[in-house]
Structure formats: C-alpha cells, structure tokens
MDTraj code that builds the backbone (N, CA, C; nanometers):
import mdtraj as md
import numpy as np

residues = "VAL LYS GLU GLN CYS ALA MET THR GLN GLN PRO PHE SER ALA LYS TRP ALA ALA GLY GLY ALA SER LEU PRO LEU ALA SER TRP ASP ASP VAL THR ARG CYS LEU LYS GLU LEU LEU GLU SER GLY CYS GLY PRO GLU VAL GLY VAL ILE THR LEU SER ASN VAL LYS ARG LEU PHE ARG SER ARG PHE ASN LEU GLU LEU SER GLU THR PHE LEU GLY HIS SER ARG LEU TYR GLU LEU".split()
xyz = np.array([
    [-0.9650, 1.9088, -0.2386],
    [-0.8692, 1.8053, -0.2727],
    [-0.8264, 1.7283, -0.1474],
    [-0.8028, 1.8011, -0.0385],
    [-0.7594, 1.7346, 0.0840],
    [-0.8666, 1.6394, 0.1359],
    [-0.9923, 1.6785, 0.1262],
    [-1.1018, 1.5928, 0.1697],
    [-1.1098, 1.4663, 0.0847],
    [-1.0808, 1.4792, -0.0462],
    [-1.0793, 1.3612, -0.1342],
    [-0.9683, 1.2659, -0.0935],
    [-0.8535, 1.3193, -0.0590],
    [-0.7430, 1.2345, -0.0122],
    [-0.7822, 1.1628, 0.1166],
    [-0.8495, 1.2343, 0.2060],
    [-0.8922, 1.1735, 0.3324],
    [-0.9921, 1.0611, 0.3080],
    [-1.0857, 1.0843, 0.2148],
    [-1.1861, 0.9818, 0.1870],
    [-1.1241, 0.8551, 0.1298],
    [-1.0167, 0.8693, 0.0531],
    [-0.9505, 0.7528, -0.0071],
    [-0.8278, 0.7094, 0.0725],
    [-0.8068, 0.7735, 0.1865],
    [-0.6934, 0.7457, 0.2760],
    [-0.5600, 0.7482, 0.2024],
    [-0.5392, 0.8592, 0.1309],
    [-0.4141, 0.8848, 0.0602],
    [-0.3464, 1.0047, 0.1246],
    [-0.2137, 1.0053, 0.1348],
    [-0.1458, 1.1212, 0.1918],
    [-0.1643, 1.2442, 0.1037],
    [-0.1807, 1.3599, 0.1640],
    [-0.1952, 1.4863, 0.0930],
    [-0.0674, 1.5647, 0.1119],
    [0.0207, 1.5568, 0.0145],
    [0.1479, 1.6261, 0.0220],
    [0.2120, 1.6272, -0.1155],
    [0.2706, 1.7391, -0.1507],
    [0.3383, 1.7493, -0.2799],
    [0.4558, 1.6520, -0.2878],
    [0.5279, 1.6330, -0.1769],
    [0.6430, 1.5425, -0.1830],
    [0.6001, 1.3968, -0.1984],
    [0.4812, 1.3584, -0.1430],
    [0.4319, 1.2218, -0.1654],
    [0.3900, 1.2047, -0.3103],
    [0.3254, 1.3057, -0.3657],
    [0.2811, 1.2988, -0.5051],
    [0.4001, 1.2860, -0.5992],
    [0.5100, 1.3492, -0.5638],
    [0.6302, 1.3437, -0.6471],
    [0.7160, 1.2216, -0.6164],
    [0.6756, 1.1428, -0.5177],
    [0.7521, 1.0234, -0.4812],
    [0.8773, 1.0542, -0.4016],
    [0.8824, 1.1722, -0.3377],
    [1.0034, 1.2133, -0.2680],
    [1.0018, 1.1955, -0.1182],
    [0.8967, 1.1424, -0.0623],
    [0.8912, 1.1255, 0.0831],
    [0.9857, 1.0137, 0.1255],
    [1.0579, 1.0377, 0.2340],
    [1.1561, 0.9389, 0.2756],
    [1.1166, 0.8628, 0.4016],
    [1.0180, 0.9112, 0.4755],
    [0.9775, 0.8437, 0.5980],
    [0.8501, 0.7626, 0.5762],
    [0.8370, 0.6512, 0.6467],
    [0.7128, 0.5722, 0.6346],
    [0.5959, 0.6453, 0.6993],
    [0.4769, 0.6188, 0.6506],
    [0.3560, 0.6775, 0.7063],
    [0.3177, 0.6072, 0.8358],
    [0.2726, 0.6843, 0.9330],
    [0.2292, 0.6291, 1.0611],
    [0.0931, 0.5616, 1.0456],
    [0.0805, 0.4413, 1.0986],
    [-0.0475, 0.3696, 1.1014],
    [-0.1235, 0.4129, 1.2269],
    [-0.2485, 0.3677, 1.2403],
    [-0.3247, 0.3980, 1.3614],
    [-0.2551, 0.3429, 1.4854],
    [-0.1963, 0.2237, 1.4743],
    [-0.1230, 0.1670, 1.5885],
    [-0.0045, 0.2553, 1.6255],
    [0.0677, 0.3045, 1.5229],
    [0.1806, 0.3948, 1.5473],
    [0.1342, 0.5228, 1.6156],
    [0.0248, 0.5794, 1.5663],
    [-0.0278, 0.7046, 1.6219],
    [-0.0622, 0.6866, 1.7693],
    [-0.1315, 0.5795, 1.8013],
    [-0.1699, 0.5532, 1.9399],
    [-0.0470, 0.5397, 2.0294],
    [0.0471, 0.4576, 1.9854],
    [0.1682, 0.4335, 2.0648],
    [0.2512, 0.5605, 2.0798],
    [0.2728, 0.6312, 1.9706],
    [0.3598, 0.7494, 1.9731],
    [0.2968, 0.8649, 2.0501],
    [0.1675, 0.8883, 2.0319],
    [0.1024, 0.9955, 2.1075],
    [0.1068, 0.9671, 2.2570],
    [0.0867, 0.8419, 2.2937],
    [0.0944, 0.8053, 2.4357],
    [0.2337, 0.8362, 2.4900],
    [0.3351, 0.7983, 2.4143],
    [0.4728, 0.8238, 2.4570],
    [0.5006, 0.9734, 2.4669],
    [0.4540, 1.0506, 2.3688],
    [0.4756, 1.1953, 2.3710],
    [0.4065, 1.2595, 2.4908],
    [0.2839, 1.2189, 2.5170],
    [0.2098, 1.2766, 2.6289],
    [0.2732, 1.2431, 2.7634],
    [0.3300, 1.1238, 2.7731],
    [0.3931, 1.0820, 2.8985],
    [0.5335, 1.1385, 2.9163],
    [0.5965, 1.1814, 2.8073],
    [0.7363, 1.2251, 2.8131],
    [0.7545, 1.3671, 2.8630],
    [0.6500, 1.4462, 2.8595],
    [0.6638, 1.5849, 2.9032],
    [0.7348, 1.6724, 2.8022],
    [0.7295, 1.6373, 2.6746],
    [0.7969, 1.7164, 2.5720],
    [0.7203, 1.8435, 2.5372],
    [0.5981, 1.8566, 2.5869],
    [0.5174, 1.9750, 2.5616],
    [0.5326, 2.0759, 2.6728],
    [0.4435, 2.1745, 2.6766],
    [0.4506, 2.2779, 2.7799],
    [0.4367, 2.2219, 2.9218],
    [0.3684, 2.1085, 2.9339],
    [0.3581, 2.0368, 3.0617],
    [0.3254, 1.8910, 3.0311],
    [0.3452, 1.8031, 3.1272],
    [0.3182, 1.6610, 3.1064],
    [0.1703, 1.6435, 3.0714],
    [0.1450, 1.5667, 2.9660],
    [0.0086, 1.5414, 2.9226],
    [-0.0449, 1.6430, 2.8227],
    [0.0390, 1.7388, 2.7815],
    [-0.0018, 1.8422, 2.6871],
    [0.1008, 1.8505, 2.5746],
    [0.0523, 1.8510, 2.4511],
    [0.1390, 1.8695, 2.3340],
    [0.0770, 1.9799, 2.2501],
    [0.1583, 2.0736, 2.2066],
    [0.1107, 2.1786, 2.1179],
    [0.0814, 2.1161, 1.9816],
    [-0.0406, 2.1328, 1.9329],
    [-0.0833, 2.0694, 1.8088],
    [0.0098, 2.1021, 1.6927],
    [0.0592, 2.2238, 1.6879],
    [0.1470, 2.2638, 1.5777],
    [0.2800, 2.1883, 1.5774],
    [0.3150, 2.1217, 1.6867],
    [0.4412, 2.0478, 1.6952],
    [0.4272, 1.8979, 1.6721],
    [0.3064, 1.8474, 1.6632],
    [0.2848, 1.7028, 1.6597],
    [0.3528, 1.6375, 1.5386],
    [0.3336, 1.6913, 1.4196],
    [0.3946, 1.6304, 1.3007],
    [0.5469, 1.6348, 1.3082],
    [0.6012, 1.7472, 1.3540],
    [0.7470, 1.7594, 1.3677],
    [0.8001, 1.6571, 1.4674],
    [0.7300, 1.6381, 1.5785],
    [0.7726, 1.5404, 1.6790],
    [0.7674, 1.3975, 1.6244],
    [0.6659, 1.3657, 1.5452],
    [0.6596, 1.2331, 1.4838],
    [0.7801, 1.2099, 1.3933],
    [0.8163, 1.3123, 1.3155],
    [0.9324, 1.2968, 1.2257],
    [1.0628, 1.2863, 1.3041],
    [1.0827, 1.3744, 1.4008],
    [1.2109, 1.3791, 1.4704],
    [1.2299, 1.2675, 1.5729],
    [1.1253, 1.2275, 1.6430],
    [1.1405, 1.1275, 1.7489],
    [1.1132, 0.9849, 1.7053],
    [1.0257, 0.9674, 1.6051],
    [0.9840, 0.8321, 1.5683],
    [1.0160, 0.7959, 1.4231],
    [1.0719, 0.8901, 1.3477],
    [1.1018, 0.8674, 1.2052],
    [0.9786, 0.8191, 1.1293],
    [0.8651, 0.8826, 1.1597],
    [0.7389, 0.8515, 1.0930],
    [0.6754, 0.9803, 1.0432],
    [0.6081, 0.9703, 0.9303],
    [0.5338, 1.0841, 0.8759],
    [0.3887, 1.0697, 0.9193],
    [0.3372, 1.1677, 0.9928],
    [0.1981, 1.1663, 1.0366],
    [0.1140, 1.2371, 0.9310],
    [0.0308, 1.1606, 0.8620],
    [-0.0559, 1.2144, 0.7573],
    [-0.2010, 1.1911, 0.7972],
    [-0.2702, 1.2994, 0.8319],
    [-0.4099, 1.2854, 0.8724],
    [-0.4972, 1.2334, 0.7587],
    [-0.4644, 1.2691, 0.6344],
    [-0.5454, 1.2203, 0.5223],
    [-0.5252, 1.0708, 0.5005],
    [-0.4039, 1.0219, 0.5251],
    [-0.3776, 0.8781, 0.5146],
    [-0.4620, 0.8001, 0.6153],
    [-0.4935, 0.8659, 0.7273],
    [-0.5734, 0.8027, 0.8335],
    [-0.7228, 0.8330, 0.8177],
    [-0.7602, 0.8983, 0.7073],
    [-0.9017, 0.9202, 0.6775],
    [-0.9614, 1.0501, 0.7274],
    [-0.8781, 1.1469, 0.7645],
    [-0.9260, 1.2759, 0.8159],
    [-0.8636, 1.3898, 0.7368],
    [-0.9361, 1.5011, 0.7254],
    [-0.8830, 1.6149, 0.6507],
    [-0.8128, 1.7163, 0.7395],
    [-0.8291, 1.7059, 0.8707],
    [-0.7641, 1.7970, 0.9642],
    [-0.6975, 1.7171, 1.0760],
    [-0.5801, 1.7622, 1.1179],
    [-0.5047, 1.6916, 1.2214],
    [-0.5830, 1.6847, 1.3523],
    [-0.6532, 1.7914, 1.3886],
    [-0.7251, 1.7921, 1.5163],
    [-0.8412, 1.6926, 1.5192],
    [-0.8819, 1.6404, 1.4017],
    [-0.9890, 1.5397, 1.3977],
    [-0.9416, 1.4019, 1.4442],
    [-0.8119, 1.3807, 1.4463],
    [-0.7599, 1.2509, 1.4885],
    [-0.7875, 1.2311, 1.6358],
])
top = md.Topology()
chain = top.add_chain()
for i, resn in enumerate(residues, 1):
    res = top.add_residue(resn, chain, resSeq=i)
    for name in ("N", "CA", "C"):
        top.add_atom(name, md.element.get_by_symbol(name[0]), res)
traj = md.Trajectory(xyz[None], top)
C-alpha cells in the first residue's frame, strides 16, 4: 500500500486518510531548504549530521510542515 501511495505521490497516513492532518505537506523545495537549515544548525549529534529517526519530528516542530516521503514519490524516508 505504501508503495502505491509513493507511485501516485499521495501521503501515507491514517490521519491524512481521515482528513485530520493539520500541517501542510512539505514540497521538494521545502525539503531542500529545511534539510539545509537543519544540517547547518547543529541540531543533531554534530553539525552536518541529523539522526534519521528525528527528521519528521524536526520538520513538524521547527518548520510546521509534514514530511511525507510517499507524497514526494518514495516509499522510504532514507530514499529521499
């Protein structure tokens, strides 16, 4: 199912399916800009490093954006 969402660039989440998501989805431009800012900010274990498990949480808390890998055409976050 997740791969089908990625192929059609639809978010894969129960809250999106129910219409309950409150944050806008990050576009490719948002992802590029925000990841650059995160890597430069030193919010990870060291400057230039971000723990993959924290990336979605950081997008929500710092940028008020929902990072959906399936919306961007991928089934796994590390593929971005």
